[in-house]
FIKETOR-543609 format. One line per field, with one value per atom (N, C-alpha, C): residue number from 1; residue in three letters; chain; atom name; x, y, z. Coordinates in steps of 0.001 Angstrom, whole numbers, padded with zeros to 6 digits, always signed. Example, Ala and Ser with C-alpha at 12.3 -4.5 7.8 and 13.67 -1.06 7.14 Angstrom:
i c(1 | 1 | 1 | 2 | 2 | 2) .
aa c(ALA | ALA | ALA | SER | SER | SER) .
ch c(A | A | A | A | A | A) .
at c(N | CA | C | N | CA | C) .
x c(+013190 | +012300 | +013200 | +012850 | +013670 | +012900) .
y c(-005690 | -004500 | -003300 | -002250 | -001060 | +000030) .
z c(+007800 | +007800 | +007800 | +007080 | +007140 | +007870) .
This chain:
i c(1 | 1 | 1 | 2 | 2 | 2 | 3 | 3 | 3 | 4 | 4 | 4 | 5 | 5 | 5 | 6 | 6 | 6 | 7 | 7 | 7 | 8 | 8 | 8 | 9 | 9 | 9 | 10 | 10 | 10 | 11 | 11 | 11 | 12 | 12 | 12 | 13 | 13 | 13 | 14 | 14 | 14 | 15 | 15 | 15 | 16 | 16 | 16 | 17 | 17 | 17 | 18 | 18 | 18 | 19 | 19 | 19 | 20 | 20 | 20 | 21 | 21 | 21 | 22 | 22 | 22 | 23 | 23 | 23 | 24 | 24 | 24 | 25 | 25 | 25 | 26 | 26 | 26 | 27 | 27 | 27 | 28 | 28 | 28 | 29 | 29 | 29 | 30 | 30 | 30 | 31 | 31 | 31 | 32 | 32 | 32 | 33 | 33 | 33 | 34 | 34 | 34 | 35 | 35 | 35 | 36 | 36 | 36 | 37 | 37 | 37 | 38 | 38 | 38 | 39 | 39 | 39 | 40 | 40 | 40 | 41 | 41 | 41 | 42 | 42 | 42 | 43 | 43 | 43 | 44 | 44 | 44 | 45 | 45 | 45 | 46 | 46 | 46 | 47 | 47 | 47 | 48 | 48 | 48 | 49 | 49 | 49 | 50 | 50 | 50 | 51 | 51 | 51 | 52 | 52 | 52 | 53 | 53 | 53 | 54 | 54 | 54 | 55 | 55 | 55 | 56 | 56 | 56 | 57 | 57 | 57 | 58 | 58 | 58 | 59 | 59 | 59 | 60 | 60 | 60 | 61 | 61 | 61 | 62 | 62 | 62 | 63 | 63 | 63 | 64 | 64 | 64 | 65 | 65 | 65 | 66 | 66 | 66 | 67 | 67 | 67 | 68 | 68 | 68 | 69 | 69 | 69 | 70 | 70 | 70 | 71 | 71 | 71 | 72 | 72 | 72 | 73 | 73 | 73 | 74 | 74 | 74 | 75 | 75 | 75 | 76 | 76 | 76 | 77 | 77 | 77 | 78 | 78 | 78 | 79 | 79 | 79 | 80 | 80 | 80 | 81 | 81 | 81 | 82 | 82 | 82 | 83 | 83 | 83 | 84 | 84 | 84 | 85 | 85 | 85 | 86 | 86 | 86 | 87 | 87 | 87 | 88 | 88 | 88 | 89 | 89 | 89 | 90 | 90 | 90 | 91 | 91 | 91 | 92 | 92 | 92 | 93 | 93 | 93 | 94 | 94 | 94 | 95 | 95 | 95 | 96 | 96 | 96 | 97 | 97 | 97 | 98 | 98 | 98 | 99 | 99 | 99 | 100 | 100 | 100 | 101 | 101 | 101 | 102 | 102 | 102 | 103 | 103 | 103 | 104 | 104 | 104 | 105 | 105 | 105 | 106 | 106 | 106 | 107 | 107 | 107 | 108 | 108 | 108 | 109 | 109 | 109 | 110 | 110 | 110) .
aa c(MET | MET | MET | GLN | GLN | GLN | PHE | PHE | PHE | LEU | LEU | LEU | LEU | LEU | LEU | PRO | PRO | PRO | ALA | ALA | ALA | TYR | TYR | TYR | ALA | ALA | ALA | ALA | ALA | ALA | GLU | GLU | GLU | GLY | GLY | GLY | ALA | ALA | ALA | ALA | ALA | ALA | PRO | PRO | PRO | PRO | PRO | PRO | ALA | ALA | ALA | PRO | PRO | PRO | GLY | GLY | GLY | ILE | ILE | ILE | LEU | LEU | LEU | ILE | ILE | ILE | GLN | GLN | GLN | LEU | LEU | LEU | LEU | LEU | LEU | PRO | PRO | PRO | PHE | PHE | PHE | ILE | ILE | ILE | LEU | LEU | LEU | ILE | ILE | ILE | ILE | ILE | ILE | PHE | PHE | PHE | ILE | ILE | ILE | PHE | PHE | PHE | TYR | TYR | TYR | PHE | PHE | PHE | LEU | LEU | LEU | LEU | LEU | LEU | ILE | ILE | ILE | ARG | ARG | ARG | PRO | PRO | PRO | GLN | GLN | GLN | LYS | LYS | LYS | LYS | LYS | LYS | ARG | ARG | ARG | GLN | GLN | GLN | GLU | GLU | GLU | GLU | GLU | GLU | HIS | HIS | HIS | ARG | ARG | ARG | VAL | VAL | VAL | MET | MET | MET | ILE | ILE | ILE | ASP | ASP | ASP | GLY | GLY | GLY | LEU | LEU | LEU | LYS | LYS | LYS | LYS | LYS | LYS | GLY | GLY | GLY | ASP | ASP | ASP | ASP | ASP | ASP | VAL | VAL | VAL | VAL | VAL | VAL | THR | THR | THR | SER | SER | SER | GLY | GLY | GLY | GLY | GLY | GLY | MET | MET | MET | TYR | TYR | TYR | ALA | ALA | ALA | GLN | GLN | GLN | VAL | VAL | VAL | ALA | ALA | ALA | ASP | ASP | ASP | VAL | VAL | VAL | ARG | ARG | ARG | GLU | GLU | GLU | ASP | ASP | ASP | HIS | HIS | HIS | PHE | PHE | PHE | VAL | VAL | VAL | VAL | VAL | VAL | LYS | LYS | LYS | ILE | ILE | ILE | ALA | ALA | ALA | ASP | ASP | ASP | ASN | ASN | ASN | VAL | VAL | VAL | ARG | ARG | ARG | VAL | VAL | VAL | LYS | LYS | LYS | MET | MET | MET | THR | THR | THR | LYS | LYS | LYS | SER | SER | SER | SER | SER | SER | ILE | ILE | ILE | ALA | ALA | ALA | SER | SER | SER | LYS | LYS | LYS | LEU | LEU | LEU | SER | SER | SER | ALA | ALA | ALA | GLY | GLY | GLY | THR | THR | THR | GLU | GLU | GLU | GLU | GLU | GLU | LYS | LYS | LYS | THR | THR | THR | SER | SER | SER) .
ch c(A | A | A | A | A | A | A | A | A | A | A | A | A | A | A | A | A | A | A | A | A | A | A | A | A | A | A | A | A | A | A | A | A | A | A | A | A | A | A | A | A | A | A | A | A | A | A | A | A | A | A | A | A | A | A | A | A | A | A | A | A | A | A | A | A | A | A | A | A | A | A | A | A | A | A | A | A | A | A | A | A | A | A | A | A | A | A | A | A | A | A | A | A | A | A | A | A | A | A | A | A | A | A | A | A | A | A | A | A | A | A | A | A | A | A | A | A | A | A | A | A | A | A | A | A | A | A | A | A | A | A | A | A | A | A | A | A | A | A | A | A | A | A | A | A | A | A | A | A | A | A | A | A | A | A | A | A | A | A | A | A | A | A | A | A | A | A | A | A | A | A | A | A | A | A | A | A | A | A | A | A | A | A | A | A | A | A | A | A | A | A | A | A | A | A | A | A | A | A | A | A | A | A | A | A | A | A | A | A | A | A | A | A | A | A | A | A | A | A | A | A | A | A | A | A | A | A | A | A | A | A | A | A | A | A | A | A | A | A | A | A | A | A | A | A | A | A | A | A | A | A | A | A | A | A | A | A | A | A | A | A | A | A | A | A | A | A | A | A | A | A | A | A | A | A | A | A | A | A | A | A | A | A | A | A | A | A | A | A | A | A | A | A | A | A | A | A | A | A | A | A | A | A | A | A | A | A | A | A | A | A | A | A | A | A | A | A | A | A | A | A | A | A | A | A | A | A | A | A | A) .
at c(N | CA | C | N | CA | C | N | CA | C | N | CA | C | N | CA | C | N | CA | C | N | CA | C | N | CA | C | N | CA | C | N | CA | C | N | CA | C | N | CA | C | N | CA | C | N | CA | C | N | CA | C | N | CA | C | N | CA | C | N | CA | C | N | CA | C | N | CA | C | N | CA | C | N | CA | C | N | CA | C | N | CA | C | N | CA | C | N | CA | C | N | CA | C | N | CA | C | N | CA | C | N | CA | C | N | CA | C | N | CA | C | N | CA | C | N | CA | C | N | CA | C | N | CA | C | N | CA | C | N | CA | C | N | CA | C | N | CA | C | N | CA | C | N | CA | C | N | CA | C | N | CA | C | N | CA | C | N | CA | C | N | CA | C | N | CA | C | N | CA | C | N | CA | C | N | CA | C | N | CA | C | N | CA | C | N | CA | C | N | CA | C | N | CA | C | N | CA | C | N | CA | C | N | CA | C | N | CA | C | N | CA | C | N | CA | C | N | CA | C | N | CA | C | N | CA | C | N | CA | C | N | CA | C | N | CA | C | N | CA | C | N | CA | C | N | CA | C | N | CA | C | N | CA | C | N | CA | C | N | CA | C | N | CA | C | N | CA | C | N | CA | C | N | CA | C | N | CA | C | N | CA | C | N | CA | C | N | CA | C | N | CA | C | N | CA | C | N | CA | C | N | CA | C | N | CA | C | N | CA | C | N | CA | C | N | CA | C | N | CA | C | N | CA | C | N | CA | C | N | CA | C | N | CA | C | N | CA | C | N | CA | C | N | CA | C | N | CA | C | N | CA | C | N | CA | C | N | CA | C | N | CA | C | N | CA | C | N | CA | C | N | CA | C | N | CA | C | N | CA | C | N | CA | C) .
x c(-107479 | -107633 | -108838 | -109412 | -110539 | -110115 | -108844 | -108381 | -108360 | -108538 | -108531 | -109945 | -110107 | -111390 | -111319 | -112395 | -112332 | -112089 | -111280 | -110949 | -111900 | -112504 | -113388 | -112721 | -112897 | -112343 | -113188 | -112578 | -113304 | -114091 | -115370 | -116212 | -116030 | -115859 | -115710 | -117068 | -117062 | -118311 | -118931 | -120240 | -120965 | -121049 | -120938 | -121069 | -122486 | -122630 | -123976 | -124886 | -126136 | -127119 | -127456 | -127608 | -127972 | -129370 | -129597 | -130890 | -132010 | -133222 | -134388 | -134503 | -134121 | -134196 | -133229 | -132042 | -131055 | -131535 | -132230 | -132742 | -133887 | -134701 | -135841 | -135497 | -134324 | -133931 | -134011 | -133559 | -133699 | -135153 | -136053 | -137469 | -138075 | -137719 | -138211 | -137696 | -136452 | -135853 | -136546 | -136864 | -137548 | -138947 | -139667 | -141004 | -140909 | -139941 | -139719 | -139448 | -138593 | -138257 | -139484 | -140231 | -141437 | -142440 | -142605 | -143568 | -143189 | -141930 | -141544 | -141299 | -141013 | -140760 | -141958 | -142881 | -144002 | -145367 | -145632 | -146975 | -147318 | -146446 | -146731 | -146920 | -146040 | -146274 | -147574 | -147921 | -149155 | -150372 | -150369 | -151488 | -151593 | -150461 | -150464 | -151075 | -150707 | -151285 | -152783 | -153222 | -154653 | -155418 | -154850 | -155509 | -155582 | -154500 | -154511 | -155542 | -155673 | -156649 | -158070 | -158311 | -159633 | -160012 | -159061 | -159324 | -159613 | -158859 | -159081 | -160472 | -160878 | -162199 | -163301 | -163126 | -164144 | -164242 | -163180 | -163175 | -163621 | -163924 | -164365 | -165758 | -165946 | -167251 | -167578 | -168786 | -169251 | -168340 | -167921 | -167083 | -165596 | -165161 | -163744 | -163340 | -162150 | -161598 | -160819 | -161057 | -160433 | -159890 | -159044 | -158573 | -159031 | -159661 | -160136 | -158983 | -159197 | -158155 | -157938 | -158880 | -158718 | -157998 | -157662 | -156916 | -157784 | -159087 | -159998 | -160081 | -160013 | -160198 | -161685 | -162158 | -163586 | -163791 | -165037 | -165413 | -166557 | -166470 | -167509 | -168782 | -169857 | -171133 | -172059 | -171924 | -172784 | -172081 | -172231 | -171647 | -172781 | -172752 | -173741 | -173044 | -173825 | -173253 | -172283 | -172618 | -171790 | -171117 | -171393 | -170760 | -170740 | -170032 | -169982 | -170658 | -171207 | -171629 | -170623 | -169890 | -168864 | -169239 | -168819 | -169067 | -167762 | -167826 | -166616 | -166632 | -167791 | -167926 | -169253 | -169509 | -170782 | -171918 | -172856 | -174040 | -173717 | -172541 | -172174 | -171814 | -172657 | -172428 | -172360 | -171447 | -171211 | -171192 | -171840 | -171752 | -170473 | -169721 | -168471 | -168421 | -167844 | -167644 | -166590 | -166644 | -165700 | -164265 | -164063 | -162704 | -162090 | -162901 | -162362 | -161763 | -161829 | -161191 | -159752 | -158806 | -157388 | -156812 | -157118 | -156554 | -157408 | -157193 | -157873 | -156859 | -157304 | -156416 | -156507 | -155361 | -155378 | -155692 | -155862 | -156320 | -155419 | -154110 | -153197 | -152645 | -153125 | -152551 | -153027 | -154315 | -154882 | -154510 | -154052 | -153725 | -154993 | -155167 | -156346 | -156054 | -156924 | -156786 | -157875 | -157566 | -158577 | -158998) .
y c(-013784 | -013102 | -013622 | -014574 | -015143 | -016005 | -016208 | -017048 | -016330 | -015027 | -014276 | -014272 | -014942 | -014995 | -014152 | -013517 | -012730 | -013648 | -013175 | -013967 | -013570 | -014549 | -014323 | -014860 | -014123 | -014595 | -015759 | -016705 | -017859 | -017417 | -017703 | -017309 | -018297 | -017720 | -018575 | -019029 | -019930 | -020421 | -019321 | -019139 | -018125 | -018583 | -017642 | -018046 | -018562 | -019502 | -020046 | -018990 | -018985 | -018029 | -018426 | -017436 | -017776 | -018402 | -019200 | -019872 | -018880 | -019328 | -018457 | -018003 | -018863 | -018496 | -017357 | -017407 | -016346 | -015033 | -015102 | -013882 | -013276 | -014108 | -013613 | -013268 | -013659 | -013430 | -011958 | -010976 | -009573 | -009152 | -009600 | -009243 | -009879 | -011134 | -011822 | -011119 | -010712 | -010009 | -008665 | -007935 | -006641 | -006840 | -007837 | -008121 | -008487 | -009297 | -009705 | -008482 | -007582 | -006374 | -005477 | -005272 | -004441 | -005016 | -006337 | -006948 | -006701 | -006949 | -006837 | -005403 | -004480 | -003101 | -002179 | -002514 | -001613 | -002252 | -003372 | -003941 | -004514 | -005310 | -005957 | -004951 | -003944 | -002964 | -002167 | -001867 | -001117 | -001948 | -003228 | -004096 | -004208 | -004246 | -004331 | -003074 | -001901 | -000639 | -000582 | -001037 | -001041 | -001947 | -003105 | -004035 | -003449 | -002802 | -002172 | -001057 | -000269 | +000821 | +000266 | -000821 | -001434 | -001958 | -002577 | -003089 | -001934 | -000834 | +000343 | +000933 | +001036 | +001582 | +000678 | -000634 | -001569 | -001550 | -001166 | -001158 | +000147 | +001174 | +002448 | +002315 | +003008 | +002993 | +004409 | +004585 | +005890 | +006407 | +007664 | +008296 | +008280 | +007544 | +007512 | +008828 | +009301 | +010502 | +010090 | +010817 | +010483 | +011734 | +011512 | +012575 | +012212 | +013149 | +012886 | +013057 | +012604 | +012752 | +014223 | +015081 | +016513 | +017207 | +016453 | +017016 | +017539 | +017250 | +017742 | +016741 | +017245 | +016402 | +016301 | +015084 | +014882 | +013738 | +013593 | +012499 | +011742 | +010429 | +009615 | +009720 | +010191 | +010341 | +009174 | +008569 | +007453 | +006639 | +005341 | +004441 | +003830 | +004063 | +003477 | +002427 | +001729 | +000666 | +001194 | +002318 | +002819 | +004158 | +004767 | +006048 | +006260 | +007307 | +007735 | +009091 | +009353 | +010705 | +011154 | +012241 | +012707 | +014074 | +014315 | +015597 | +016387 | +017567 | +018374 | +019586 | +019931 | +021019 | +020812 | +021630 | +021522 | +021754 | +020845 | +020910 | +020928 | +020445 | +020351 | +018897 | +018250 | +016853 | +016759 | +015926 | +015809 | +014325 | +013991 | +012624 | +012499 | +011414 | +011186 | +009738 | +009533 | +008159 | +007503 | +006194 | +005479 | +005651 | +005792 | +005927 | +007297 | +008277 | +009606 | +009740 | +008700 | +008706 | +008264 | +009111 | +008802 | +007985 | +008361 | +007619 | +007826 | +006921 | +006992 | +007519 | +008452 | +009003 | +008154 | +007854 | +007137 | +008131 | +007665 | +008496 | +009691 | +009525 | +010620 | +011375 | +011082 | +011686 | +013115 | +013345 | +014652 | +015671 | +016833 | +017911 | +018655 | +018912 | +019657 | +021146 | +021857 | +023315 | +023955 | +025057 | +025723 | +027034) .
z c(-140887 | -139644 | -138870 | -139318 | -138636 | -137464 | -137300 | -136217 | -134879 | -134871 | -133618 | -133030 | -131980 | -131307 | -130030 | -129681 | -128443 | -127256 | -126359 | -125177 | -124041 | -123478 | -122354 | -121110 | -120038 | -118773 | -118294 | -117723 | -117211 | -115984 | -116014 | -114895 | -113764 | -112545 | -111379 | -110890 | -109980 | -109412 | -108557 | -108693 | -107916 | -106466 | -105519 | -104113 | -103864 | -102979 | -102735 | -102121 | -102546 | -102015 | -100580 | -099675 | -098299 | -098254 | -097257 | -097113 | -096825 | -097027 | -096835 | -095387 | -094451 | -093040 | -092709 | -093278 | -093048 | -093658 | -094779 | -095414 | -094607 | -093971 | -093204 | -091764 | -091310 | -089923 | -089492 | -090285 | -089853 | -089653 | -090515 | -090375 | -089131 | -088887 | -087691 | -086442 | -086459 | -085326 | -085076 | -086132 | -085993 | -085397 | -085874 | -085339 | -083864 | -083508 | -082122 | -081236 | -081686 | -080923 | -080781 | -081870 | -081797 | -080807 | -080814 | -079911 | -078459 | -078105 | -076705 | -076237 | -077142 | -076722 | -076906 | -077796 | -078065 | -077810 | -078415 | -078382 | -077006 | -076441 | -075152 | -074014 | -073857 | -072784 | -072976 | -074228 | -074477 | -074097 | -074428 | -074050 | -072536 | -071858 | -070396 | -069786 | -070320 | -069829 | -070082 | -071248 | -071558 | -070602 | -070305 | -069389 | -067981 | -067513 | -066193 | -066135 | -067210 | -067259 | -067229 | -067972 | -067990 | -066604 | -065915 | -064564 | -063614 | -063748 | -062903 | -063151 | -064408 | -064752 | -064203 | -064356 | -063861 | -062342 | -061656 | -060201 | -059575 | -060372 | -059806 | -059206 | -058099 | -057436 | -056969 | -056497 | -056038 | -054918 | -055038 | -054030 | -054346 | -055373 | -055739 | -056395 | -056041 | -056669 | -057908 | -059016 | -060289 | -060958 | -061946 | -062827 | -064224 | -064920 | -066273 | -067253 | -068476 | -069490 | -069851 | -069506 | -069726 | -068580 | -067529 | -066408 | -065281 | -065325 | -064306 | -063155 | -061929 | -060744 | -060484 | -060228 | -060022 | -059046 | -058628 | -057743 | -058404 | -058415 | -059048 | -058206 | -058835 | -058140 | -058442 | -059626 | -059996 | -061078 | -061003 | -061996 | -062793 | -064096 | -065000 | -065861 | -066645 | -067461 | -068517 | -069147 | -070237 | -069947 | -068799 | -068471 | -066957 | -066572 | -065173 | -065059 | -063894 | -063546 | -062499 | -062804 | -061880 | -061338 | -060117 | -059460 | -059542 | -060202 | -060338 | -059412 | -058869 | -057893 | -057175 | -056171 | -055467 | -056455 | -056477 | -057338 | -058827 | -059213 | -060638 | -060924 | -061710 | -062082 | -063608 | -064081 | -065517 | -065888 | -067011 | -067522 | -068340 | -068106 | -068836 | -069292 | -070460 | -070916 | -070040 | -069973 | -069119 | -069588 | -070876 | -071391 | -071109 | -070678 | -070417 | -069018 | -068223 | -066904 | -067092 | -066711 | -066920 | -065776 | -064538 | -063409 | -062165 | -061226 | -059947 | -058934 | -058105 | -057083 | -055827 | -055259 | -053982 | -052878 | -051675 | -050546 | -050300 | -050368 | -050030 | -051229 | -052445 | -053641 | -053873 | -053703 | -054016 | -052963 | -053426 | -052505 | -052127 | -050869 | -050401 | -050494 | -051189 | -051290 | -050470 | -049865 | -049040 | -049646) .
């Protein structure tokens, strides 16, 4: 009975493995999408904000990041002095200015 040997199925040739570039393509595509949809627009906004902050001068109307309307009373190297009411001046860091109001943007209240 030693003549009975287990029968093994003949193994077929394995399909060729995809190249390294094909394996990395999804990751490259994700990085590309993140750059153009998230990173690039954020850098553009930061640059526009920096230019706006550098261009502020005495008398400009601004909105702070806290939502307060103010007027730039003095520009210093590292901060602004803003006027928020008559005889009320506050020192603010440059990064706390959210936007500059154009001439017709602010509503006049009486």
